[in-house]
C-alpha positions in Angstrom: 0.2 0.0 -0.1 1.3 3.3 -0.8 1.4 6.5 1.7 -0.1 9.6 1.1 1.5 12.4 -0.1 -1.2 15.1 0.9 0.1 15.8 4.4 -3.3 16.5 5.9 -4.3 12.8 4.3 -0.8 11.4 5.0 -1.6 13.0 8.6 -4.8 11.0 8.7 -3.2 7.6 7.3 -0.7 7.3 9.6 -2.1 8.8 12.6 -5.1 5.8 11.8 -2.6 3.3 11.7 -1.0 3.9 14.9 -4.3 4.1 16.7 -5.4 0.7 14.7 -2.5 -1.6 14.4 1.2 -0.2 15.6 2.7 0.5 18.7 5.2 3.2 17.8 6.3 5.1 14.3 9.0 2.6 13.9 7.1 -0.3 13.7 5.0 1.1 11.2 7.7 2.3 9.1 9.3 -0.5 9.5 6.3 -2.6 8.3 5.5 -0.4 5.4 9.2 0.2 4.2 8.6 4.0 4.7 10.6 6.7 5.3 10.1 7.2 8.9 12.6 11.1 8.3 9.7 11.9 5.0 6.9 11.5 7.2 8.6 13.4 10.1 9.6 16.6 7.4 6.3 16.6 5.6 3.9 16.6 8.9 6.1 18.9 10.2 5.3 21.3 7.7 1.9 21.5 8.5 2.4 21.6 12.2 2.4 18.2 13.4 5.2 16.0 15.4 5.4 12.5 16.6 4.2 12.1 20.3 6.2 9.0 21.2 3.6 9.0 24.7 0.3 9.0 22.9 2.1 7.5 19.7 0.2 9.6 17.4 0.9 13.1 15.6 -0.5 15.9 17.1 
């Protein structure tokens, strides 16, 4: 499955996957063969950062 390129869609997609399937961003990226730094960078562009305690982008 491809990860969305649009930052708003990416935010929704990643947070849903983290909530429903993965215990951490590292697990999601490893399983989906995704670039963690790219996800973090794209979501930072729209003002979100990963909160490991909450396991979501806020």
